[in-house]
C-alpha positions in Angstrom: 0.1 0.0 0.0 1.0 3.6 -0.5 0.9 5.9 2.7 1.7 9.5 3.2 2.6 9.8 7.1 1.9 13.4 8.3 4.5 15.2 10.4 2.7 15.1 13.6 2.2 11.0 13.2 6.5 10.9 13.1 9.2 9.0 11.6 9.0 6.1 13.6 5.7 5.1 12.0 7.0 5.8 8.6 9.9 3.7 9.2 7.7 0.6 10.5 5.5 0.8 7.5 8.5 0.7 5.2 9.8 -2.3 7.1 6.4 -3.9 6.5 7.0 -3.3 2.7 4.8 -0.3 2.2 5.6 2.6 0.1 5.8 5.7 2.3 6.1 9.4 2.0 7.0 10.9 5.4 6.3 14.5 5.6 8.7 14.8 8.7 11.6 13.3 6.7 10.9 14.5 3.3 8.9 17.8 3.5 8.9 19.1 7.0 6.8 22.4 7.3 4.4 21.4 4.4 1.1 22.7 5.1 -2.2 20.8 5.3 -3.5 21.8 1.9 -0.4 20.6 0.2 -0.4 17.4 2.0 -4.0 16.7 0.9 -3.4 17.7 -2.7 -0.2 15.6 -2.9 -1.7 12.6 -1.0 -4.6 12.6 -3.7 -2.6 13.5 -6.7 0.1 10.7 -5.9 -2.6 8.0 -4.4 -1.5 7.9 -1.0 -3.6 7.0 2.0 -2.7 9.6 4.6 -2.0 8.8 8.2 -2.3 11.7 10.6 -3.2 12.8 14.3 -4.3 16.2 13.2 -8.1 16.4 13.2 -8.1 19.3 10.9 -7.9 16.8 8.1 -11.4 15.7 9.1 -12.5 19.4 8.4 -10.9 19.4 5.1 -12.4 16.2 4.1 -16.0 17.2 5.1 -16.4 20.8 5.3 -14.0 21.7 2.5 -15.1 18.5 0.5 -11.3 17.8 -0.3 -10.8 14.6 -2.6 -8.7 12.1 -1.1 -7.5 8.2 -1.3 -8.1 7.5 2.2 -7.5 9.2 5.6 -6.6 7.4 8.6 -7.0 9.7 11.7 -5.3 8.3 14.7 -7.2 9.6 18.0 -5.0 8.0 20.6 -4.7 8.7 24.4 -1.1 7.3 24.1 1.0 9.2 21.3 4.0 7.5 21.8 5.4 6.0 18.7 5.3 2.3 20.0 1.3 2.7 20.5 0.8 4.5 17.2 2.8 1.4 15.7 0.8 -1.3 17.6 -2.6 0.5 16.6 -1.6 0.5 12.9 -0.6 -3.0 13.0 -4.0 -4.0 14.4 -5.6 -1.8 11.8 -3.5 -3.2 8.9 -4.2 -6.9 10.2 -7.9 -6.4 10.4 -9.1 -3.5 8.1 -6.6 -3.3 5.3 -9.0 -4.0 2.6 -11.3 -1.0 3.6 -8.7 1.7 4.0 -8.6 3.2 0.6 -11.1 6.0 -0.3 -12.3 6.1 3.2 -12.1 8.0 6.4 -11.0 5.9 9.3 -11.0 7.0 12.7 -8.7 4.8 14.8 -8.8 4.9 18.8 -7.1 2.1 21.0 -10.1 0.5 21.3 -12.2 1.2 18.2 -12.1 1.7 14.4 -14.9 3.8 12.7 -14.8 3.6 8.9 -16.9 6.4 6.9 -17.2 5.7 3.4 -17.2 8.3 0.7 
């Protein structure tokens, strides 16, 4: 799968995804300081599923009606890298076939998938 990992989600998640064989664009590593508008446009144009902790992307998707190829919004109580990776591992094991083109909100206990 192709993922764009937002700066706030961090390089550890990006590295872990690469180790799992995914193609990853890490905003933190490759385009630090990129604004949200640019992130949304690049993710859509280059067919990346965006992974973020920034709920502003929910507004961009729904209020501003921005097109996307999939958004994973991590709403975690524990923001440490190890927890983010554990949550992503469970998400990919159980829902990988439903991530593309959907808006997915993930907590430590729940996954909510909103179809376009």
